[in-house]
C-alpha positions in Angstrom: -32.0 -17.2 9.2 -29.5 -15.5 6.6 -26.0 -15.2 7.5 -24.6 -11.8 7.3 -20.9 -11.2 6.4 -18.6 -8.1 6.3 -16.2 -7.4 4.0 -12.6 -8.2 5.2 -10.3 -5.3 4.9 -6.5 -6.2 5.3 -6.2 -2.5 6.4 -8.2 -3.1 9.4 -5.5 -5.2 10.6 -2.2 -3.3 9.9 -1.8 -1.8 13.3 1.8 -1.7 13.6 5.0 -0.5 11.4 6.2 -4.4 11.7 2.7 -5.4 10.7 3.0 -3.2 7.8 6.4 -4.0 6.6 6.1 -7.8 7.0 3.0 -7.4 4.6 4.8 -5.4 2.4 7.6 -7.9 2.2 5.4 -10.7 1.7 3.9 -9.0 -1.3 6.9 -8.3 -2.6 8.2 -11.9 -2.6 4.7 -13.1 -4.3 3.9 -10.4 -6.8 3.4 -11.8 -10.1 5.8 -9.3 -11.7 3.6 -6.7 -13.0 3.6 -4.9 -9.7 -0.1 -5.7 -8.9 0.3 -7.0 -5.7 2.8 -4.4 -4.5 0.5 -1.5 -5.6 -2.3 -3.0 -3.8 -0.2 -3.5 -0.4 0.9 0.2 -0.7 -2.6 1.4 -1.2 -3.6 -1.2 1.9 -0.9 0.2 4.2 -1.6 3.8 3.0 -5.5 3.5 3.8 -4.2 2.0 7.3 -2.0 4.7 7.9 -4.4 7.7 6.8 -4.5 8.7 3.2 -4.8 12.3 4.0 -1.5 12.4 5.8 0.1 10.3 3.2 -0.7 12.7 0.4 0.7 15.5 2.5 3.8 13.8 3.0 4.3 12.7 -0.6 3.2 16.0 -1.9 0.5 14.4 -4.3 -3.3 14.7 -4.1 -5.6 12.0 -2.2 -7.3 11.5 -5.1 -4.3 10.8 -6.9 -2.7 8.5 -4.5 -6.3 6.4 -4.6 -6.0 6.2 -8.4 -2.4 5.3 -8.7 -2.6 2.8 -5.9 -5.8 1.3 -7.2 -6.1 -2.1 -9.0 -6.3 -0.2 -12.3 -3.4 2.4 -11.4 -0.2 2.6 -13.3 1.8 4.7 -11.0 5.1 5.8 -12.0 8.3 4.6 -10.2 8.9 7.9 -8.9 5.4 7.9 -7.3 6.1 4.4 -6.1 9.2 5.7 -4.4 7.5 8.8 -2.7 5.1 6.6 -1.2 7.6 4.2 0.0 9.6 7.0 1.7 6.8 8.7 3.1 5.4 5.4 4.7 9.2 5.1 6.4 9.6 1.7 4.5 13.2 0.9 3.4 13.9 -1.4 0.5 16.9 -3.2 0.0 18.2 -6.0 -2.3 19.9 -9.3 -1.3 21.9 -11.6 -3.5 
């Protein structure tokens, strides 16, 4: 009998605002310096929240968000900042 596996998707487990913030915070700390992990985390959170609503809230197209937050994406900082604001996340620096 063959085993069946389904693809695990973190977006399925980001149920609360706290889950999303903790996930993004962990990715900020673990990013290798190229923004790839942060971009992926924001994409996961956006999918958990609903990409259509996020597109509306940011003033960007849904397709543009998928492209910008994909593994091949290279979004401008302004795009990242719009997404962060629309998600209701606040970034802060600590010494």
